[in-house]
Structures are given as C-alpha cells and as structure tokens.
FIZA-243831 format. One record per residue: residue number from 1; residue in one letter; x, z, y of N, C-alpha, C, O in turn. Coordinates in steps of 0.05 Angstrom, whole numbers, plus 5000, padded with zeros to 4 digits. Atoms other than C-alpha are relative to their C-alpha. Example, Ala and Ser with C-alpha at 12.3 -4.5 7.8 and 13.67 -1.06 7.14 Angstrom:
residues 2
@num: 1 | residu: a | n_u: 5018 | n_w: 5000 | n_v: 4976 | ca_u: 5246 | ca_w: 5156 | ca_v: 4910 | c_u: 5018 | c_w: 5000 | c_v: 5024 | o_u: 5039 | o_w: 5013 | o_v: 5024
@num: 2 | residu: s | n_u: 4984 | n_w: 4999 | n_v: 4976 | ca_u: 5273 | ca_w: 5143 | ca_v: 4979 | c_u: 4985 | c_w: 5014 | c_v: 5022 | o_u: 4995 | o_w: 5018 | o_v: 5044
//
This chain:
residues 70
@num: 1 | residu: m | n_u: 5016 | n_w: 5003 | n_v: 4972 | ca_u: 5000 | ca_w: 5001 | ca_v: 4999 | c_u: 5021 | c_w: 5002 | c_v: 5022 | o_u: 5044 | o_w: 5012 | o_v: 5021
@num: 2 | residu: a | n_u: 4993 | n_w: 5003 | n_v: 4981 | ca_u: 5014 | ca_w: 4987 | ca_v: 5062 | c_u: 5010 | c_w: 5025 | c_v: 5020 | o_u: 4998 | o_w: 5046 | o_v: 5015
@num: 3 | residu: k | n_u: 4998 | n_w: 4971 | n_v: 4984 | ca_u: 5043 | ca_w: 5043 | ca_v: 5116 | c_u: 4982 | c_w: 4988 | c_v: 5028 | o_u: 4978 | o_w: 4965 | o_v: 5038
@num: 4 | residu: y | n_u: 5009 | n_w: 5016 | n_v: 4977 | ca_u: 5005 | ca_w: 5045 | ca_v: 5173 | c_u: 4996 | c_w: 5034 | c_v: 5019 | o_u: 4990 | o_w: 5056 | o_v: 5011
@num: 5 | residu: k | n_u: 4999 | n_w: 4981 | n_v: 4975 | ca_u: 5008 | ca_w: 5089 | ca_v: 5240 | c_u: 4980 | c_w: 5009 | c_v: 5009 | o_u: 4964 | o_w: 4996 | o_v: 5023
@num: 6 | residu: m | n_u: 5029 | n_w: 4983 | n_v: 4996 | ca_u: 4958 | ca_w: 5140 | ca_v: 5246 | c_u: 5004 | c_w: 5021 | c_v: 5019 | o_u: 5027 | o_w: 5030 | o_v: 5018
@num: 7 | residu: k | n_u: 4999 | n_w: 4981 | n_v: 4995 | ca_u: 4945 | ca_w: 5190 | ca_v: 5287 | c_u: 4990 | c_w: 5027 | c_v: 4998 | o_u: 4966 | o_w: 5024 | o_v: 5003
@num: 8 | residu: s | n_u: 5010 | n_w: 4980 | n_v: 5015 | ca_u: 4929 | ca_w: 5258 | ca_v: 5266 | c_u: 4973 | c_w: 5006 | c_v: 4996 | o_u: 4961 | o_w: 4990 | o_v: 5010
@num: 9 | residu: c | n_u: 5028 | n_w: 4993 | n_v: 5006 | ca_u: 4858 | ca_w: 5288 | ca_v: 5243 | c_u: 4997 | c_w: 5019 | c_v: 5025 | o_u: 5011 | o_w: 5038 | o_v: 5030
@num: 10 | residu: p | n_u: 5005 | n_w: 4986 | n_v: 4979 | ca_u: 4828 | ca_w: 5312 | ca_v: 5302 | c_u: 4987 | c_w: 5025 | c_v: 5001 | o_u: 4986 | o_w: 5040 | o_v: 5020
@num: 11 | residu: f | n_u: 5008 | n_w: 4976 | n_v: 5005 | ca_u: 4796 | ca_w: 5365 | ca_v: 5274 | c_u: 5017 | c_w: 5026 | c_v: 4985 | o_u: 5014 | o_w: 5050 | o_v: 4990
@num: 12 | residu: c | n_u: 4977 | n_w: 4980 | n_v: 5013 | ca_u: 4850 | ca_w: 5403 | ca_v: 5229 | c_u: 5033 | c_w: 4988 | c_v: 5012 | o_u: 5056 | o_w: 4997 | o_v: 5008
@num: 13 | residu: f | n_u: 4966 | n_w: 5016 | n_v: 4995 | ca_u: 4911 | ca_w: 5362 | ca_v: 5256 | c_u: 5019 | c_w: 5002 | c_v: 4982 | o_u: 5041 | o_w: 5014 | o_v: 4981
@num: 14 | residu: s | n_u: 4973 | n_w: 5006 | n_v: 5028 | ca_u: 4936 | ca_w: 5337 | ca_v: 5187 | c_u: 5008 | c_w: 4977 | c_v: 5009 | o_u: 4997 | o_w: 4961 | o_v: 5024
@num: 15 | residu: t | n_u: 4987 | n_w: 5029 | n_v: 4994 | ca_u: 4984 | ca_w: 5285 | ca_v: 5188 | c_u: 4987 | c_w: 4989 | c_v: 4972 | o_u: 4982 | o_w: 4965 | o_v: 4974
@num: 16 | residu: e | n_u: 5012 | n_w: 5007 | n_v: 5023 | ca_u: 4952 | ca_w: 5277 | ca_v: 5113 | c_u: 4980 | c_w: 4976 | c_v: 5008 | o_u: 4956 | o_w: 4980 | o_v: 5001
@num: 17 | residu: t | n_u: 5035 | n_w: 5020 | n_v: 4997 | ca_u: 4903 | ca_w: 5213 | ca_v: 5136 | c_u: 5014 | c_w: 4972 | c_v: 4983 | o_u: 5038 | o_w: 4966 | o_v: 4984
@num: 18 | residu: r | n_u: 4997 | n_w: 5028 | n_v: 5008 | ca_u: 4902 | ca_w: 5144 | ca_v: 5098 | c_u: 4977 | c_w: 4983 | c_v: 5006 | o_u: 4955 | o_w: 4993 | o_v: 5007
@num: 19 | residu: p | n_u: 5019 | n_w: 5012 | n_v: 5008 | ca_u: 4863 | ca_w: 5091 | ca_v: 5101 | c_u: 4986 | c_w: 4986 | c_v: 4969 | o_u: 5001 | o_w: 4973 | o_v: 4954
@num: 20 | residu: d | n_u: 5013 | n_w: 5001 | n_v: 5020 | ca_u: 4810 | ca_w: 5079 | ca_v: 5045 | c_u: 4975 | c_w: 4978 | c_v: 5004 | o_u: 4965 | o_w: 4975 | o_v: 5026
@num: 21 | residu: r | n_u: 5021 | n_w: 5009 | n_v: 5000 | ca_u: 4756 | ca_w: 5033 | ca_v: 5021 | c_u: 4969 | c_w: 5021 | c_v: 4997 | o_u: 4970 | o_w: 5041 | o_v: 4983
@num: 22 | residu: m | n_u: 5022 | n_w: 4978 | n_v: 5000 | ca_u: 4686 | ca_w: 5071 | ca_v: 5028 | c_u: 4997 | c_w: 4997 | c_v: 4969 | o_u: 5006 | o_w: 4978 | o_v: 4957
@num: 23 | residu: l | n_u: 5002 | n_w: 5003 | n_v: 5030 | ca_u: 4669 | ca_w: 5087 | ca_v: 4954 | c_u: 4979 | c_w: 4986 | c_v: 5002 | o_u: 4963 | o_w: 4984 | o_v: 5021
@num: 24 | residu: g | n_u: 5027 | n_w: 5015 | n_v: 5010 | ca_u: 4622 | ca_w: 5042 | ca_v: 4916 | c_u: 4995 | c_w: 4976 | c_v: 5023 | o_u: 4972 | o_w: 4966 | o_v: 5025
@num: 25 | residu: s | n_u: 5004 | n_w: 5030 | n_v: 4980 | ca_u: 4640 | ca_w: 4978 | ca_v: 4979 | c_u: 5015 | c_w: 4983 | c_v: 4991 | o_u: 5033 | o_w: 4991 | o_v: 4976
@num: 26 | residu: s | n_u: 4977 | n_w: 5012 | n_v: 5003 | ca_u: 4675 | ca_w: 4927 | ca_v: 4971 | c_u: 5004 | c_w: 4989 | c_v: 5032 | o_u: 5024 | o_w: 4976 | o_v: 5031
@num: 27 | residu: r | n_u: 5002 | n_w: 5001 | n_v: 4980 | ca_u: 4670 | ca_w: 4915 | ca_v: 5046 | c_u: 5004 | c_w: 5018 | c_v: 5028 | o_u: 5009 | o_w: 5007 | o_v: 5049
@num: 28 | residu: f | n_u: 5004 | n_w: 4975 | n_v: 4995 | ca_u: 4668 | ca_w: 4981 | ca_v: 5077 | c_u: 5025 | c_w: 5013 | c_v: 5006 | o_u: 5037 | o_w: 5019 | o_v: 4984
@num: 29 | residu: f | n_u: 4973 | n_w: 4986 | n_v: 4999 | ca_u: 4739 | ca_w: 5018 | ca_v: 5112 | c_u: 4992 | c_w: 5019 | c_v: 5012 | o_u: 4975 | o_w: 5016 | o_v: 5028
@num: 30 | residu: h | n_u: 4990 | n_w: 4980 | n_v: 4975 | ca_u: 4751 | ca_w: 5079 | ca_v: 5145 | c_u: 5027 | c_w: 5016 | c_v: 4989 | o_u: 5043 | o_w: 5007 | o_v: 4973
@num: 31 | residu: v | n_u: 4968 | n_w: 4985 | n_v: 4995 | ca_u: 4811 | ca_w: 5132 | ca_v: 5150 | c_u: 4987 | c_w: 5026 | c_v: 4987 | o_u: 4967 | o_w: 5035 | o_v: 4998
@num: 32 | residu: l | n_u: 5002 | n_w: 4975 | n_v: 5018 | ca_u: 4803 | ca_w: 5193 | ca_v: 5102 | c_u: 5020 | c_w: 5027 | c_v: 5011 | o_u: 5044 | o_w: 5022 | o_v: 5015
@num: 33 | residu: c | n_u: 4973 | n_w: 4986 | n_v: 4999 | ca_u: 4841 | ca_w: 5261 | ca_v: 5119 | c_u: 4989 | c_w: 5024 | c_v: 4981 | o_u: 4970 | o_w: 5040 | o_v: 4977
@num: 34 | residu: t | n_u: 5002 | n_w: 4985 | n_v: 5029 | ca_u: 4860 | ca_w: 5291 | ca_v: 5061 | c_u: 5001 | c_w: 5031 | c_v: 5007 | o_u: 4985 | o_w: 5042 | o_v: 4992
@num: 35 | residu: g | n_u: 4997 | n_w: 4983 | n_v: 4984 | ca_u: 4873 | ca_w: 5355 | ca_v: 5097 | c_u: 4971 | c_w: 5022 | c_v: 5004 | o_u: 4969 | o_w: 5045 | o_v: 4995
@num: 36 | residu: c | n_u: 5025 | n_w: 4990 | n_v: 5009 | ca_u: 4798 | ca_w: 5370 | ca_v: 5110 | c_u: 4969 | c_w: 4993 | c_v: 4994 | o_u: 4946 | o_w: 5004 | o_v: 4994
@num: 37 | residu: g | n_u: 5023 | n_w: 5021 | n_v: 5010 | ca_u: 4757 | ca_w: 5319 | ca_v: 5087 | c_u: 4983 | c_w: 4981 | c_v: 5023 | o_u: 4963 | o_w: 4968 | o_v: 5016
@num: 38 | residu: a | n_u: 5012 | n_w: 5017 | n_v: 4979 | ca_u: 4739 | ca_w: 5283 | ca_v: 5158 | c_u: 5001 | c_w: 4972 | c_v: 4994 | o_u: 5016 | o_w: 4969 | o_v: 4975
@num: 39 | residu: h | n_u: 4996 | n_w: 5024 | n_v: 5003 | ca_u: 4734 | ca_w: 5209 | ca_v: 5157 | c_u: 4991 | c_w: 4983 | c_v: 5024 | o_u: 4966 | o_w: 4984 | o_v: 5029
@num: 40 | residu: g | n_u: 5004 | n_w: 5015 | n_v: 4981 | ca_u: 4731 | ca_w: 5168 | ca_v: 5210 | c_u: 4974 | c_w: 4975 | c_v: 5004 | o_u: 4959 | o_w: 4971 | o_v: 4985
@num: 41 | residu: p | n_u: 5012 | n_w: 5016 | n_v: 4997 | ca_u: 4690 | ca_w: 5112 | ca_v: 5242 | c_u: 4997 | c_w: 4968 | c_v: 4977 | o_u: 5013 | o_w: 4949 | o_v: 4978
@num: 42 | residu: l | n_u: 4994 | n_w: 5039 | n_v: 5018 | ca_u: 4675 | ca_w: 5041 | ca_v: 5187 | c_u: 5000 | c_w: 4990 | c_v: 5012 | o_u: 4989 | o_w: 4993 | o_v: 5034
@num: 43 | residu: f | n_u: 4994 | n_w: 5033 | n_v: 4995 | ca_u: 4698 | ca_w: 4974 | ca_v: 5197 | c_u: 4996 | c_w: 4986 | c_v: 4982 | o_u: 5009 | o_w: 4987 | o_v: 4962
@num: 44 | residu: e | n_u: 5010 | n_w: 5019 | n_v: 5016 | ca_u: 4662 | ca_w: 4922 | ca_v: 5166 | c_u: 5017 | c_w: 4970 | c_v: 4994 | o_u: 5019 | o_w: 4952 | o_v: 5011
@num: 45 | residu: d | n_u: 4986 | n_w: 5022 | n_v: 5005 | ca_u: 4700 | ca_w: 4870 | ca_v: 5135 | c_u: 4993 | c_w: 4975 | c_v: 4973 | o_u: 4992 | o_w: 4986 | o_v: 4951
@num: 46 | residu: f | n_u: 5011 | n_w: 5024 | n_v: 5018 | ca_u: 4680 | ca_w: 4808 | ca_v: 5090 | c_u: 5029 | c_w: 4988 | c_v: 4987 | o_u: 5030 | o_w: 4981 | o_v: 4964
@num: 47 | residu: d | n_u: 4970 | n_w: 5024 | n_v: 5007 | ca_u: 4760 | ca_w: 4770 | ca_v: 5085 | c_u: 5014 | c_w: 5016 | c_v: 4986 | o_u: 5020 | o_w: 5010 | o_v: 4962
@num: 48 | residu: s | n_u: 4971 | n_w: 4983 | n_v: 5021 | ca_u: 4811 | ca_w: 4824 | ca_v: 5061 | c_u: 5000 | c_w: 5026 | c_v: 5005 | o_u: 4992 | o_w: 5035 | o_v: 5026
@num: 49 | residu: s | n_u: 4992 | n_w: 4970 | n_v: 5000 | ca_u: 4828 | ca_w: 4894 | ca_v: 5046 | c_u: 5023 | c_w: 5011 | c_v: 5028 | o_u: 5024 | o_w: 5031 | o_v: 5043
@num: 50 | residu: k | n_u: 4969 | n_w: 4998 | n_v: 4978 | ca_u: 4898 | ca_w: 4885 | ca_v: 5094 | c_u: 4975 | c_w: 5013 | c_v: 5029 | o_u: 4968 | o_w: 5036 | o_v: 5038
@num: 51 | residu: k | n_u: 5008 | n_w: 5006 | n_v: 4982 | ca_u: 4857 | ca_w: 4864 | ca_v: 5147 | c_u: 4968 | c_w: 5025 | c_v: 5014 | o_u: 4959 | o_w: 5034 | o_v: 5036
@num: 52 | residu: g | n_u: 5025 | n_w: 4969 | n_v: 5003 | ca_u: 4795 | ca_w: 4921 | ca_v: 5137 | c_u: 5009 | c_w: 5022 | c_v: 5001 | o_u: 4995 | o_w: 5040 | o_v: 5013
@num: 53 | residu: m | n_u: 4978 | n_w: 4965 | n_v: 4997 | ca_u: 4841 | ca_w: 4982 | ca_v: 5134 | c_u: 5012 | c_w: 4992 | c_v: 5026 | o_u: 5000 | o_w: 5003 | o_v: 5044
@num: 54 | residu: t | n_u: 4991 | n_w: 5005 | n_v: 4973 | ca_u: 4880 | ca_w: 4957 | ca_v: 5193 | c_u: 4975 | c_w: 4998 | c_v: 5022 | o_u: 4981 | o_w: 5001 | o_v: 5046
@num: 55 | residu: g | n_u: 5028 | n_w: 4998 | n_v: 4981 | ca_u: 4804 | ca_w: 4953 | ca_v: 5229 | c_u: 5003 | c_w: 5033 | c_v: 5003 | o_u: 5007 | o_w: 5044 | o_v: 5024
@num: 56 | residu: a | n_u: 5006 | n_w: 4968 | n_v: 5005 | ca_u: 4797 | ca_w: 5029 | ca_v: 5204 | c_u: 5027 | c_w: 5018 | c_v: 5020 | o_u: 5026 | o_w: 5036 | o_v: 5036
@num: 57 | residu: v | n_u: 4984 | n_w: 4989 | n_v: 4982 | ca_u: 4859 | ca_w: 5044 | ca_v: 5232 | c_u: 5001 | c_w: 5008 | c_v: 5028 | o_u: 5005 | o_w: 5030 | o_v: 5039
@num: 58 | residu: k | n_u: 5008 | n_w: 5005 | n_v: 4975 | ca_u: 4846 | ca_w: 5015 | ca_v: 5297 | c_u: 4976 | c_w: 5021 | c_v: 5010 | o_u: 4976 | o_w: 5034 | o_v: 5031
@num: 59 | residu: l | n_u: 5028 | n_w: 4978 | n_v: 4992 | ca_u: 4782 | ca_w: 5059 | ca_v: 5301 | c_u: 5014 | c_w: 5018 | c_v: 5000 | o_u: 5022 | o_w: 5024 | o_v: 5022
@num: 60 | residu: w | n_u: 4993 | n_w: 4966 | n_v: 4998 | ca_u: 4810 | ca_w: 5126 | ca_v: 5284 | c_u: 5024 | c_w: 5007 | c_v: 5014 | o_u: 5032 | o_w: 5030 | o_v: 5016
@num: 61 | residu: n | n_u: 4984 | n_w: 4996 | n_v: 4980 | ca_u: 4863 | ca_w: 5115 | ca_v: 5330 | c_u: 4993 | c_w: 5006 | c_v: 5024 | o_u: 5007 | o_w: 5019 | o_v: 5039
@num: 62 | residu: k | n_u: 5005 | n_w: 5001 | n_v: 4975 | ca_u: 4820 | ca_w: 5108 | ca_v: 5385 | c_u: 4979 | c_w: 5018 | c_v: 5008 | o_u: 4955 | o_w: 5018 | o_v: 5000
@num: 63 | residu: r | n_u: 5017 | n_w: 4981 | n_v: 4997 | ca_u: 4798 | ca_w: 5167 | ca_v: 5421 | c_u: 5000 | c_w: 4991 | c_v: 5027 | o_u: 5012 | o_w: 4972 | o_v: 5038
@num: 64 | residu: n | n_u: 5006 | n_w: 4999 | n_v: 4968 | ca_u: 4773 | ca_w: 5180 | ca_v: 5490 | c_u: 4993 | c_w: 5041 | c_v: 4997 | o_u: 4973 | o_w: 5050 | o_v: 5010
@num: 65 | residu: m | n_u: 4999 | n_w: 4970 | n_v: 4998 | ca_u: 4780 | ca_w: 5265 | ca_v: 5477 | c_u: 5023 | c_w: 5013 | c_v: 5010 | o_u: 5047 | o_w: 5010 | o_v: 5006
@num: 66 | residu: t | n_u: 4971 | n_w: 4988 | n_v: 4987 | ca_u: 4811 | ca_w: 5315 | ca_v: 5522 | c_u: 4996 | c_w: 5030 | c_v: 4988 | o_u: 4973 | o_w: 5034 | o_v: 4980
@num: 67 | residu: f | n_u: 5004 | n_w: 4980 | n_v: 5011 | ca_u: 4820 | ca_w: 5386 | ca_v: 5497 | c_u: 5014 | c_w: 5015 | c_v: 5027 | o_u: 5036 | o_w: 5008 | o_v: 5034
@num: 68 | residu: s | n_u: 4995 | n_w: 4970 | n_v: 4990 | ca_u: 4825 | ca_w: 5452 | ca_v: 5547 | c_u: 5010 | c_w: 5025 | c_v: 4992 | o_u: 4993 | o_w: 5037 | o_v: 4978
@num: 69 | residu: q | n_u: 5000 | n_w: 4982 | n_v: 5009 | ca_u: 4856 | ca_w: 5509 | ca_v: 5533 | c_u: 5009 | c_w: 5025 | c_v: 5029 | o_u: 5029 | o_w: 5032 | o_v: 5041
@num: 70 | residu: d | n_u: 5001 | n_w: 4984 | n_v: 4979 | ca_u: 4832 | ca_w: 5559 | ca_v: 5581 | c_u: 5015 | c_w: 5033 | c_v: 4999 | o_u: 5014 | o_w: 5048 | o_v: 5019
//
C-alpha cells in the first residue's frame, strides 16, 4: 500500500490513521483512526482504489477547526 501524508486524528490526536475502503463497498473510501475508531468523510470513486484513497486522505486533511486553551 502506498504511503499517504495524513494529519493526526482530531479527536484523540493519534497518528495511527489509514485510508481504507468502506466495509462492504467497492466505491466508497474513508480514513480510519485505529486509535479511537473515528473515521473521516466518505469519498466516492468508481475508477480506482488509488484515486479513491487519495481523495479520502485529502478530505481527512481538510479541516477548519480551531482549538483554544483558556
């Protein structure tokens, strides 16, 4: 499997994340955190696994969250 540069999990901050196919599907892809079980948004692709996993990683890395520690 190719290496993908992914951000850590926004919930548990684990770096143990991986792109994967949605269970039972051949066209939906997402990123799964093996630390806490969170998964990212679904990316749909009919053409190839590589393109689908790359799309899922891009969605996982796209965040507009800010954290403040008061």
